[in-house]
Backbone as CSV, one residue per row, in Angstrom:
resi,resn,N_x,N_y,N_z,CA_x,CA_y,CA_z,C_x,C_y,C_z
1,MET,135.486,84.463,135.395,136.206,84.704,136.645,135.312,84.417,137.859
2,MET,134.073,84.920,137.770,133.119,84.680,138.850,132.851,83.184,139.026
3,LEU,132.802,82.463,137.922,132.543,81.013,137.987,133.690,80.319,138.730
4,VAL,134.948,80.710,138.411,136.100,80.105,139.078,136.058,80.391,140.577
5,TYR,135.712,81.648,140.939,135.619,82.029,142.350,134.558,81.192,143.065
6,PHE,133.428,80.999,142.382,132.318,80.235,142.976,132.737,78.785,143.220
7,VAL,133.422,78.170,142.261,133.885,76.789,142.400,134.863,76.667,143.551
8,LEU,135.821,77.625,143.632,136.808,77.591,144.720,136.140,77.747,146.062
9,LEU,135.104,78.580,146.148,134.388,78.770,147.401,133.689,77.496,147.835
10,ILE,133.048,76.824,146.896,132.353,75.552,147.191,133.348,74.509,147.697
11,LEU,134.516,74.410,147.017,135.518,73.442,147.431,136.038,73.737,148.824
12,HIS,136.194,75.051,149.135,136.680,75.425,150.457,135.663,75.059,151.528
13,LEU,134.387,75.313,151.262,133.339,74.968,152.232,133.260,73.471,152.440
14,PHE,133.356,72.737,151.343,133.307,71.261,151.452,134.478,70.739,152.264
15,SER,135.681,71.304,151.985,136.860,70.872,152.716,136.736,71.189,154.193
16,SER,136.196,72.333,154.517,136.026,72.724,155.914,135.078,71.795,156.630
17,SER,133.967,71.429,155.944,132.999,70.538,156.582,133.597,69.163,156.798
18,CYS,134.401,68.709,155.880,135.014,67.387,156.016,136.009,67.353,157.163
19,ASP,136.705,68.494,157.392,137.681,68.530,158.474,137.031,68.217,159.806
20,GLY,135.795,68.648,159.970,135.090,68.387,161.214,134.381,67.058,161.211
21,TYR,134.238,66.489,160.049,133.431,65.284,159.946,134.232,64.013,160.194
22,PHE,135.527,64.076,159.869,136.336,62.871,160.056,137.061,62.912,161.392
23,ILE,137.190,61.748,161.989,137.757,61.613,163.315,139.261,61.455,163.219
24,ASN,139.989,62.194,164.029,141.430,62.113,164.009,142.027,61.973,165.408
25,ASP,141.364,61.259,166.307,141.969,60.957,167.598,141.778,59.486,167.891
26,THR,142.761,58.901,168.565,142.793,57.462,168.764,141.797,56.958,169.789
27,ASN,141.002,57.841,170.377,139.984,57.397,171.307,138.767,56.803,170.585
28,ASN,138.679,57.018,169.295,137.466,56.627,168.572,137.675,55.517,167.546
29,TYR,138.882,55.405,167.019,139.094,54.375,166.025,140.370,53.612,166.339
30,VAL,140.521,52.473,165.688,141.728,51.667,165.867,142.316,51.414,164.488
31,GLY,143.257,52.234,164.079,143.970,51.976,162.825,143.257,52.459,161.585
32,HIS,142.125,53.156,161.697,141.411,53.617,160.512,141.019,55.087,160.708
33,PRO,141.992,56.000,160.513,141.752,57.413,160.816,140.772,58.097,159.893
34,ASN,140.382,57.487,158.808,139.462,58.134,157.861,138.012,57.712,158.029
35,LEU,137.698,57.037,159.112,136.291,56.733,159.386,135.594,57.969,159.871
36,SER,134.408,58.246,159.349,133.655,59.394,159.808,133.061,59.126,161.189
37,LYS,132.629,60.170,161.864,132.010,59.995,163.170,130.784,59.096,163.065
38,LEU,130.015,59.291,161.998,128.821,58.460,161.819,129.207,57.004,161.592
39,ASP,130.246,56.770,160.776,130.709,55.395,160.554,131.108,54.732,161.865
40,VAL,131.860,55.445,162.687,132.299,54.890,163.966,131.100,54.535,164.828
41,ASP,130.141,55.447,164.914,128.957,55.196,165.741,128.170,54.003,165.239
42,LEU,127.999,53.907,163.913,127.185,52.832,163.348,127.887,51.477,163.403
43,ILE,129.226,51.477,163.424,129.962,50.228,163.600,129.983,49.825,165.076
44,GLU,130.086,50.816,165.938,130.180,50.546,167.372,128.874,50.026,167.948
45,PHE,127.745,50.583,167.520,126.446,50.248,168.115,126.149,48.745,168.100
46,PRO,126.310,48.039,166.962,125.963,46.612,166.958,126.859,45.728,167.819
47,LEU,127.939,46.288,168.342,128.754,45.549,169.272,127.921,45.066,170.467
48,ASN,126.910,45.855,170.829,126.011,45.449,171.908,125.373,44.095,171.612
49,LEU,124.859,43.935,170.401,124.188,42.672,170.041,125.169,41.552,169.816
50,GLU,126.356,41.893,169.282,127.352,40.837,169.054,127.841,40.263,170.381
51,TYR,127.988,41.103,171.401,128.322,40.602,172.739,127.234,39.630,173.229
52,MET,125.993,40.029,173.055,124.890,39.192,173.525,124.866,37.844,172.822
53,GLU,125.028,37.857,171.504,125.021,36.617,170.740,126.211,35.738,171.127
54,ALA,127.375,36.349,171.282,128.562,35.563,171.657,128.354,34.850,172.983
55,GLU,127.869,35.570,173.959,127.670,34.958,175.280,126.577,33.880,175.237
56,TYR,125.493,34.169,174.565,124.374,33.212,174.540,124.773,31.926,173.822
57,PHE,125.433,32.048,172.693,125.789,30.841,171.915,126.951,30.074,172.554
58,LEU,127.940,30.780,173.086,129.058,30.077,173.730,128.606,29.350,174.981
59,TRP,127.862,30.038,175.834,127.371,29.395,177.040,126.409,28.253,176.714
60,GLY,125.513,28.474,175.744,124.534,27.448,175.417,125.168,26.162,174.931
61,SER,126.274,26.269,174.217,126.911,25.065,173.646,128.057,24.528,174.503
62,PHE,128.827,25.423,175.154,130.012,24.990,175.897,129.896,25.128,177.410
63,GLY,129.023,26.004,177.870,128.933,26.262,179.306,129.955,27.298,179.775
64,HIS,130.581,28.003,178.845,131.528,29.082,179.167,131.340,30.191,178.128
65,GLY,131.725,31.411,178.505,131.568,32.539,177.595,132.886,33.205,177.249
66,LEU,132.812,34.485,176.923,133.983,35.238,176.496,135.089,35.267,177.538
67,ASP,134.721,35.232,178.809,135.754,35.287,179.840,136.726,34.115,179.753
68,LYS,136.301,33.024,179.148,137.206,31.889,178.930,137.763,31.899,177.515
69,PHE,136.912,32.165,176.525,137.320,32.019,175.120,138.137,33.218,174.617
70,ALA,137.803,34.430,175.078,138.510,35.615,174.608,138.331,36.740,175.637
71,PRO,138.937,36.610,176.819,138.723,37.577,177.878,139.111,39.004,177.507
72,GLU,140.076,39.137,176.584,140.479,40.487,176.173,139.341,41.223,175.463
73,LEU,138.435,40.458,174.841,137.309,41.098,174.152,136.227,41.533,175.132
74,ALA,136.042,40.772,176.204,135.082,41.176,177.240,135.550,42.459,177.915
75,ASP,136.877,42.644,177.977,137.464,43.911,178.419,137.017,44.314,179.834
76,GLY,136.845,43.324,180.691,136.494,43.628,182.084,135.033,43.930,182.334
77,GLY,134.201,43.785,181.310,132.773,44.049,181.488,132.126,43.041,182.408
78,PRO,130.978,43.386,183.031,130.345,42.484,184.000,129.916,41.161,183.370
79,LYS,129.949,40.106,184.167,129.538,38.795,183.678,128.028,38.775,183.412
80,PRO,127.589,38.037,182.383,126.150,37.959,182.084,125.359,37.324,183.224
81,ILE,124.142,37.743,183.354,123.236,37.225,184.374,122.506,35.981,183.868
82,GLY,122.561,34.898,184.628,121.684,33.757,184.402,121.939,32.878,183.207
83,VAL,122.981,33.131,182.430,123.229,32.331,181.245,123.863,31.000,181.657
84,ARG,123.567,29.932,180.927,124.117,28.625,181.287,124.092,27.681,180.076
85,ILE,124.689,26.525,180.252,124.706,25.543,179.181,123.292,24.990,178.965
86,ALA,122.980,24.699,177.698,121.654,24.191,177.355,121.697,22.686,177.136
87,LYS,120.558,22.055,177.285,120.410,20.622,177.048,120.098,20.424,175.555
88,LEU,121.156,20.224,174.774,121.011,20.178,173.333,121.437,18.833,172.770
89,SER,120.827,18.461,171.664,121.257,17.264,170.950,122.600,17.535,170.294
90,PRO,123.350,16.481,169.910,124.670,16.707,169.305,124.645,17.602,168.081
91,LEU,123.639,17.453,167.221,123.556,18.276,166.005,123.377,19.755,166.367
92,ILE,122.400,20.063,167.210,122.117,21.466,167.541,123.278,22.054,168.322
93,ARG,123.883,21.273,169.211,125.038,21.791,169.953,126.169,22.144,169.000
94,ASP,126.384,21.342,167.990,127.428,21.614,167.003,127.127,22.911,166.244
95,VAL,125.895,23.087,165.831,125.498,24.311,165.108,125.704,25.544,165.986
96,ILE,125.241,25.473,167.220,125.336,26.619,168.123,126.779,26.907,168.499
97,ALA,127.609,25.873,168.628,129.024,26.073,168.897,129.674,26.852,167.748
98,GLN,129.306,26.501,166.514,129.832,27.244,165.371,129.415,28.702,165.440
99,PHE,128.131,28.927,165.766,127.643,30.310,165.910,128.455,31.047,166.977
100,GLY,128.740,30.373,168.088,129.477,31.008,169.169,130.848,31.485,168.721
101,TYR,131.574,30.613,168.041,132.895,31.017,167.535,132.776,32.142,166.510
102,GLN,131.748,32.091,165.667,131.540,33.156,164.699,131.326,34.514,165.393
103,GLU,130.587,34.478,166.486,130.330,35.728,167.206,131.577,36.284,167.880
104,VAL,132.469,35.400,168.334,133.750,35.870,168.837,134.476,36.645,167.732
105,GLY,134.448,36.089,166.525,135.057,36.765,165.392,134.416,38.113,165.105
106,HIS,133.096,38.184,165.235,132.404,39.455,164.973,132.810,40.517,165.988
107,VAL,132.851,40.147,167.260,133.272,41.112,168.301,134.703,41.575,167.999
108,ARG,135.556,40.623,167.633,136.963,40.952,167.358,137.068,41.892,166.157
109,ALA,136.295,41.607,165.116,136.356,42.435,163.892,135.939,43.868,164.179
110,ILE,134.879,44.043,164.974,134.425,45.398,165.296,135.468,46.108,166.149
111,LYS,136.015,45.413,167.154,136.958,46.076,168.064,138.337,46.249,167.436
112,ASP,138.607,45.567,166.341,139.825,45.830,165.583,139.668,47.038,164.676
113,THR,138.430,47.489,164.494,138.155,48.608,163.595,137.875,49.897,164.374
114,VAL,137.064,49.795,165.426,136.815,50.932,166.307,137.093,50.473,167.736
115,ARG,137.333,51.441,168.607,137.742,51.063,169.969,136.634,50.323,170.699
116,GLY,135.384,50.687,170.468,134.276,49.986,171.090,134.201,50.258,172.580
117,PHE,133.754,49.240,173.322,133.534,49.384,174.760,133.549,47.998,175.408
118,PRO,133.711,47.933,176.726,133.663,46.636,177.395,132.264,46.013,177.294
119,ARG,132.188,44.726,177.484,130.919,44.012,177.455,129.909,44.668,178.405
120,PRO,128.731,45.020,177.924,127.725,45.579,178.824,127.104,44.485,179.695
121,LEU,126.397,44.885,180.729,125.681,43.906,181.558,124.552,43.311,180.732
122,LEU,124.533,41.977,180.633,123.529,41.256,179.854,122.709,40.363,180.767
123,ASN,121.411,40.368,180.576,120.519,39.453,181.324,120.043,38.385,180.364
124,LEU,120.687,37.228,180.413,120.338,36.107,179.535,119.736,34.962,180.349
125,SER,119.075,35.329,181.417,118.495,34.349,182.311,117.226,33.738,181.735
126,ARG,116.818,32.642,182.333,115.558,32.014,181.991,114.413,33.014,182.109
127,GLU,114.444,33.804,183.187,113.371,34.774,183.429,113.300,35.848,182.344
128,SER,114.458,36.264,181.840,114.495,37.296,180.804,113.830,36.803,179.512
129,PHE,114.177,35.577,179.106,113.565,35.007,177.901,112.087,34.699,178.127
130,ALA,111.757,34.246,179.346,110.353,33.956,179.653,109.504,35.207,179.546
131,THR,110.054,36.353,179.932,109.324,37.608,179.813,109.018,37.923,178.362
132,VAL,109.995,37.673,177.480,109.762,37.885,176.047,108.612,37.011,175.560
133,MET,108.627,35.738,175.913,107.584,34.817,175.467,106.223,35.211,176.064
134,ASN,106.194,35.600,177.328,104.940,36.026,177.941,104.371,37.256,177.236
135,ASP,105.259,38.196,176.927,104.827,39.403,176.218,104.339,39.073,174.817
136,ALA,105.003,38.097,174.187,104.609,37.724,172.832,103.198,37.156,172.779
137,PHE,102.822,36.389,173.804,101.495,35.780,173.828,100.461,36.582,174.619
138,GLY,100.932,37.620,175.291,100.002,38.487,176.012,99.537,37.937,177.337
139,HIS,100.171,36.845,177.804,99.820,36.276,179.111,100.964,35.355,179.550
140,PRO,101.086,35.070,180.849,102.163,34.207,181.326,101.998,32.780,180.831
141,LEU,103.087,32.223,180.345,103.097,30.799,179.982,103.383,29.988,181.226
142,GLU,102.656,28.891,181.382,102.851,28.011,182.518,103.210,26.610,182.040
143,PRO,104.336,26.069,182.512,105.328,26.672,183.408,106.163,27.735,182.682
144,LEU,107.042,28.388,183.420,107.897,29.429,182.881,108.712,28.873,181.710
145,PHE,108.747,29.610,180.611,109.520,29.177,179.444,111.008,29.148,179.805
146,ASP,111.656,28.025,179.486,113.071,27.840,179.804,113.855,27.666,178.502
147,PRO,114.632,28.661,178.098,115.362,28.567,176.825,116.439,27.493,176.813
148,TYR,116.867,27.054,177.992,117.977,26.101,178.093,117.519,24.657,178.274
149,ALA,116.202,24.430,178.172,115.642,23.113,178.520,115.841,22.054,177.449
150,ASN,115.809,22.436,176.177,115.859,21.459,175.080,116.124,22.170,173.759
151,ASP,116.233,21.375,172.683,116.534,21.929,171.369,115.509,22.988,170.949
152,ILE,114.252,22.640,170.981,113.217,23.540,170.465,113.190,24.859,171.240
153,ASN,113.223,24.779,172.558,113.204,25.994,173.355,114.420,26.875,173.051
154,TYR,115.573,26.222,172.921,116.785,26.991,172.676,116.733,27.647,171.290
155,LEU,116.246,26.924,170.293,116.142,27.484,168.942,115.145,28.634,168.898
156,LEU,114.042,28.498,169.629,113.054,29.587,169.655,113.628,30.820,170.347
157,ALA,114.378,30.618,171.440,115.039,31.741,172.093,116.079,32.346,171.162
158,SER,116.786,31.518,170.407,117.770,32.016,169.452,117.110,32.812,168.345
159,TYR,115.883,32.422,167.983,115.125,33.157,166.956,114.952,34.615,167.327
160,VAL,114.969,34.894,168.627,114.777,36.255,169.111,115.971,37.147,168.766
161,ILE,117.175,36.576,168.581,118.406,37.386,168.620,118.984,37.792,167.247
162,PRO,119.558,36.864,166.428,120.315,37.318,165.257,119.527,38.193,164.284
163,TYR,118.233,37.918,164.141,117.455,38.668,163.145,117.423,40.154,163.473
164,VAL,117.401,40.507,164.756,117.376,41.916,165.134,118.655,42.594,164.678
165,GLY,119.797,41.930,164.887,121.057,42.488,164.425,121.127,42.579,162.908
166,LEU,120.600,41.588,162.243,120.566,41.568,160.777,119.866,42.816,160.235
167,THR,118.692,43.129,160.749,117.946,44.303,160.264,118.709,45.584,160.594
168,GLY,119.450,45.588,161.698,120.259,46.769,162.026,121.369,46.998,161.023
169,TYR,122.025,45.919,160.580,123.063,46.069,159.570,122.507,46.543,158.239
170,VAL,121.343,46.029,157.875,120.693,46.489,156.645,120.387,47.974,156.727
171,GLY,119.926,48.420,157.906,119.609,49.818,158.095,120.839,50.709,158.079
172,ALA,121.950,50.207,158.620,123.174,51.013,158.700,123.864,51.145,157.364
173,ASN,123.795,50.143,156.526,124.601,50.062,155.300,124.524,51.321,154.421
174,PRO,123.338,51.835,154.068,123.307,53.000,153.178,123.783,54.305,153.831
175,LYS,123.956,54.301,155.142,124.388,55.518,155.845,125.912,55.594,155.977
176,LEU,126.606,54.518,155.647,128.052,54.459,155.814,128.767,55.186,154.680
177,HIS,129.959,55.723,154.988,130.700,56.495,153.996,131.972,55.782,153.514
178,SER,132.751,55.219,154.429,134.047,54.706,154.033,133.957,53.271,153.529
179,PRO,134.845,52.893,152.593,134.898,51.505,152.136,135.189,50.528,153.272
180,THR,136.004,50.958,154.240,136.324,50.089,155.395,135.059,49.726,156.155
181,ALA,134.225,50.727,156.442,132.990,50.496,157.183,132.020,49.652,156.368
182,LYS,131.892,49.933,155.099,130.966,49.193,154.248,131.386,47.735,154.128
183,ARG,132.677,47.494,153.998,133.156,46.119,153.868,132.885,45.340,155.144
184,LEU,133.152,45.974,156.282,132.933,45.295,157.560,131.467,44.958,157.759
185,VAL,130.582,45.926,157.537,129.160,45.688,157.751,128.624,44.655,156.770
186,ALA,129.087,44.672,155.532,128.656,43.660,154.565,129.065,42.265,155.029
187,GLY,130.279,42.144,155.553,130.737,40.848,156.044,129.953,40.365,157.241
188,LEU,129.684,41.279,158.171,128.890,40.916,159.347,127.464,40.548,158.947
189,LEU,126.886,41.308,158.052,125.514,41.053,157.601,125.393,39.694,156.950
190,GLY,126.408,39.315,156.150,126.351,38.031,155.461,126.237,36.858,156.424
191,VAL,127.063,36.865,157.474,127.059,35.729,158.410,125.835,35.789,159.329
192,GLU,125.438,37.003,159.781,124.226,37.112,160.613,123.014,36.611,159.844
193,SER,122.945,36.932,158.557,121.842,36.443,157.719,121.863,34.937,157.621
194,GLY,123.070,34.385,157.485,123.207,32.941,157.426,122.749,32.264,158.695
195,GLN,123.116,32.836,159.848,122.681,32.281,161.129,121.161,32.286,161.223
196,ASP,120.564,33.416,160.862,119.111,33.511,160.923,118.451,32.502,160.009
197,ALA,119.035,32.293,158.811,118.477,31.332,157.860,118.560,29.900,158.399
198,VAL,119.673,29.568,159.042,119.824,28.225,159.620,118.797,28.014,160.726
199,LEU,118.641,28.999,161.609,117.671,28.882,162.696,116.259,28.728,162.152
200,ARG,115.909,29.541,161.171,114.573,29.471,160.599,114.326,28.121,159.914
201,ALA,115.353,27.610,159.221,115.210,26.321,158.533,115.004,25.194,159.553
202,LEU,115.771,25.213,160.621,115.627,24.186,161.656,114.253,24.232,162.295
203,LEU,113.761,25.438,162.538,112.429,25.596,163.129,111.329,25.279,162.121
204,TYR,111.543,25.651,160.870,110.532,25.401,159.830,110.276,23.909,159.662
205,GLU,111.348,23.121,159.747,111.221,21.671,159.612,110.302,21.090,160.675
206,ARG,110.268,21.724,161.851,109.458,21.228,162.957,108.294,22.186,163.273
207,GLY,107.941,22.957,162.278,106.960,24.019,162.485,105.609,23.568,163.003
208,ARG,105.174,22.373,162.632,103.849,21.881,163.051,103.884,21.179,164.401
209,GLU,105.067,20.951,164.936,105.170,20.297,166.234,104.761,21.247,167.355
210,ASN,104.207,20.679,168.405,103.859,21.470,169.578,105.079,21.667,170.466
211,VAL,105.169,22.862,171.027,106.170,23.144,172.046,105.563,22.742,173.382
212,GLU,106.133,21.722,173.977,105.572,21.190,175.212,106.094,21.930,176.445
213,PRO,105.255,22.081,177.451,103.896,21.515,177.614,102.786,22.483,177.210
214,TYR,103.084,23.440,176.316,102.131,24.526,176.059,101.074,24.198,175.021
215,GLY,101.323,23.157,174.197,100.353,22.838,173.167,100.251,23.900,172.088
216,ILE,101.335,24.663,171.896,101.407,25.725,170.890,102.477,25.321,169.886
217,THR,102.177,25.451,168.612,103.128,24.994,167.592,104.360,25.900,167.531
218,VAL,105.423,25.332,167.005,106.659,26.086,166.774,106.381,27.290,165.878
219,THR,105.611,27.088,164.835,105.277,28.187,163.925,104.563,29.314,164.637
220,GLU,103.613,28.980,165.494,102.890,30.034,166.213,103.808,30.804,167.141
221,PHE,104.750,30.126,167.743,105.740,30.823,168.578,106.493,31.863,167.737
222,THR,106.969,31.464,166.559,107.723,32.408,165.721,106.842,33.574,165.291
223,ASN,105.593,33.273,164.960,104.693,34.350,164.547,104.462,35.363,165.659
224,GLN,104.290,34.859,166.868,104.018,35.745,167.996,105.260,36.546,168.389
225,ILE,106.434,35.936,168.307,107.673,36.647,168.595,107.877,37.781,167.579
226,SER,107.631,37.473,166.315,107.776,38.496,165.266,106.776,39.629,165.461
227,GLU,105.552,39.296,165.822,104.547,40.340,166.066,104.971,41.236,167.220
228,LEU,105.532,40.635,168.263,106.000,41.414,169.403,107.100,42.380,168.968
229,ARG,108.033,41.910,168.180,109.131,42.789,167.744,108.612,43.919,166.862
230,ASN,107.616,43.637,166.030,106.987,44.702,165.256,106.355,45.740,166.164
231,LYS,105.666,45.268,167.176,104.991,46.159,168.122,105.992,47.004,168.877
232,LEU,107.047,46.394,169.395,108.040,47.123,170.175,108.821,48.114,169.291
233,GLY,109.130,47.699,168.070,109.882,48.568,167.161,109.142,49.820,166.748
234,ARG,107.794,49.723,166.723,106.916,50.859,166.451,107.174,51.487,165.084
235,HIS,107.464,50.646,164.109,107.686,51.207,162.783,107.186,50.280,161.680
236,GLY,105.983,49.720,161.901,105.370,48.878,160.877,105.915,47.471,160.864
237,ILE,105.600,46.739,159.793,106.011,45.338,159.660,107.447,45.257,159.179
238,LYS,108.318,44.731,160.022,109.703,44.491,159.656,110.125,43.103,160.152
239,ASP,109.133,42.296,160.442,109.385,40.992,161.048,108.272,40.054,160.648
240,GLU,108.624,38.824,160.316,107.621,37.855,159.881,107.988,36.470,160.420
241,GLY,106.962,35.741,160.868,107.170,34.377,161.321,107.320,33.400,160.186
242,LEU,107.203,32.100,160.497,107.473,31.047,159.521,106.332,30.762,158.558
243,ARG,105.138,31.207,158.920,104.009,31.071,158.002,103.227,32.367,158.038
244,VAL,102.858,32.854,156.836,102.175,34.133,156.724,100.984,33.993,155.786
245,LYS,100.151,35.023,155.714,99.103,35.043,154.718,99.758,35.115,153.330
246,PRO,99.196,34.418,152.339,99.846,34.377,151.020,100.208,35.755,150.469
247,LYS,99.387,36.752,150.739,99.668,38.090,150.189,100.931,38.705,150.789
248,ILE,101.368,38.186,151.939,102.601,38.684,152.556,103.809,37.854,152.134
249,GLY,103.575,36.624,151.685,104.668,35.754,151.282,105.347,36.214,150.007
250,ALA,106.405,35.488,149.586,107.166,35.859,148.401,106.236,35.994,147.196
251,GLU,106.349,37.121,146.511,105.531,37.433,145.332,104.028,37.390,145.631
252,GLY,103.672,37.533,146.890,102.272,37.521,147.283,101.569,36.222,146.924
253,SER,102.332,35.106,146.968,101.793,33.876,146.414,101.928,32.636,147.306
254,ILE,102.530,32.756,148.501,102.808,31.518,149.229,102.824,31.792,150.749
255,ARG,102.368,30.773,151.498,102.293,30.916,152.963,103.602,30.579,153.643
256,GLY,104.329,29.628,153.094,105.615,29.273,153.673,106.554,30.472,153.649
257,ASN,107.272,30.699,154.747,108.059,31.919,154.888,109.384,31.614,155.560
258,ILE,110.155,30.750,154.920,111.397,30.292,155.547,112.390,31.443,155.722
259,LEU,112.293,32.467,154.864,113.074,33.698,155.033,112.118,34.877,155.052
260,ALA,112.381,35.847,155.915,111.546,37.034,155.987,112.036,38.072,154.987
261,GLY,111.106,38.747,154.327,111.475,39.796,153.382,110.292,40.647,153.015
262,ASP,110.557,41.819,152.432,109.482,42.733,152.058,108.822,42.278,150.764
263,LYS,108.058,43.143,150.135,107.309,42.725,148.943,108.223,42.355,147.768
264,TYR,109.485,42.783,147.835,110.461,42.399,146.824,111.366,41.260,147.320
265,SER,111.034,40.689,148.472,111.875,39.683,149.135,113.256,40.237,149.453
266,LEU,113.297,41.501,149.814,114.517,42.137,150.308,114.443,42.198,151.833
267,SER,115.596,42.154,152.492,115.620,42.192,153.946,115.099,43.518,154.465
268,TYR,114.385,43.451,155.566,113.913,44.657,156.225,115.072,45.354,156.927
269,ASP,114.910,46.651,157.164,115.925,47.430,157.872,115.356,47.983,159.167
270,ARG,116.234,48.205,160.141,115.847,48.864,161.377,116.904,49.892,161.784
271,THR,116.449,50.927,162.480,117.342,51.935,163.014,117.814,51.509,164.398
272,PRO,118.883,52.135,164.912,119.296,51.843,166.284,118.180,52.081,167.300
273,GLU,117.359,53.094,167.073,116.259,53.368,168.004,115.275,52.206,168.048
274,GLU,114.927,51.687,166.896,113.998,50.542,166.832,114.609,49.325,167.529
275,ILE,115.904,49.110,167.324,116.551,47.959,167.935,116.557,48.084,169.465
276,LEU,116.867,49.260,169.959,116.860,49.461,171.410,115.470,49.215,171.987
277,ARG,114.448,49.670,171.318,113.078,49.446,171.789,112.787,47.958,171.929
278,ILE,113.346,47.166,171.028,113.093,45.722,171.030,113.912,45.008,172.096
279,VAL,115.220,45.256,172.116,116.067,44.496,173.058,115.865,44.944,174.500
280,TYR,115.389,46.180,174.701,115.027,46.614,176.057,113.685,46.032,176.490
281,GLY,112.869,45.623,175.493,111.568,45.057,175.810,110.570,46.091,176.268
282,SER,110.931,47.364,176.199,110.089,48.435,176.721,109.354,49.215,175.646
283,GLY,109.776,49.046,174.390,109.188,49.842,173.320,109.682,51.282,173.335
284,GLN,110.690,51.567,174.176,111.232,52.915,174.266,112.763,52.853,174.293
285,GLU,113.384,53.609,173.410,114.849,53.594,173.346,115.494,54.244,174.555
286,SER,114.724,54.947,175.343,115.242,55.626,176.536,114.926,54.895,177.823
287,LYS,114.352,53.684,177.716,113.966,52.928,178.909,114.623,51.552,178.878
288,PRO,115.812,51.416,179.493,116.524,50.120,179.485,115.765,49.038,180.235
289,GLY,116.132,47.818,179.951,115.538,46.657,180.594,115.761,45.456,179.697
290,GLY,114.980,44.429,179.897,115.104,43.240,179.051,116.491,42.634,179.120
291,PHE,117.129,42.487,177.958,118.453,41.868,177.911,119.561,42.831,178.377
292,TYR,119.237,44.117,178.531,120.233,45.131,178.904,119.727,45.918,180.123
293,PRO,119.878,45.361,181.320,119.330,45.999,182.527,119.835,47.427,182.753
294,ASN,121.093,47.682,182.399,121.666,49.023,182.578,121.720,49.818,181.285
295,GLY,121.131,49.278,180.236,121.169,49.945,178.945,122.323,49.481,178.093
296,ALA,122.230,49.741,176.800,123.310,49.419,175.860,124.412,50.482,175.955
297,GLU,125.566,50.144,175.358,126.720,51.040,175.405,126.945,51.698,174.051
298,GLY,127.880,52.647,174.029,128.205,53.345,172.800,127.499,54.684,172.705
299,ARG,128.020,55.544,171.843,127.516,56.913,171.755,126.039,56.983,171.365
300,ILE,125.608,56.135,170.425,124.213,56.186,169.988,123.285,55.790,171.123
301,ALA,123.566,54.634,171.740,122.691,54.158,172.812,122.688,55.124,173.992
302,LYS,123.864,55.628,174.350,123.968,56.522,175.518,123.252,57.853,175.274
303,SER,123.094,58.227,174.041,122.446,59.519,173.752,120.985,59.532,174.142
304,TYR,120.381,58.350,174.351,118.961,58.269,174.713,118.759,58.109,176.207
305,LEU,119.841,57.948,176.952,119.704,57.698,178.403,119.907,58.979,179.199
């Protein structure tokens, strides 16, 4: 009898905790009432990066962003600062155009699942990317790095973006509860990983070439950008350039590093806090700046401001 009472008590406590754990108001979800609060937060947070990627890739390839392609997704958010069409070869423009449309789909998928938020203010100017490159090398590059100047510059600037979102999805995945959330994040992660792989492959092919007029190789640029992200994230090595010491490469046996991975060649993970430290460029999740002058949106990001 005591055993039955104990089991019923446990079930009652579990049921009570679940009642508070699941969201049941339409301000937080769109059509999925069984998403937990944590699921909603973890799905909503990467919308910040998906907005940034959509604007950067659409503008870089077409010269227009969400306000033309899908204004309902921008939801009245402020227009990005300094973004513009890039001087790209036909092949690279085609690749980036595909990325742009993919990112529209990502924003739509997230906002079809959770209510999300309007596009945050994004600084995608030449000066914003130049600051990243200056910080990566520890001194100002002369002349100012221009991400929109040519294929190589644009690809290097692109190297800065999708991988950060990729690690965020890897970090979020084990924390999710509902099949809906897990399916969405798995789908987003698959395409973000593909974008990162394409960018790395294109850069790897030209890894020994100098980025003009700096006399620094493409590979060295990727290595320095990755080191900067490790430094800003403040949580060890979760980023690797295109060439590494053999002990860091796959199976501790090779310098070529076309894909980044840990000692098992598994993708690294990052928390929202680590991601904010990187995209703000400040190394602090509570200090906005960089690509997000006013800070990122959503409950997780706002909790640090």
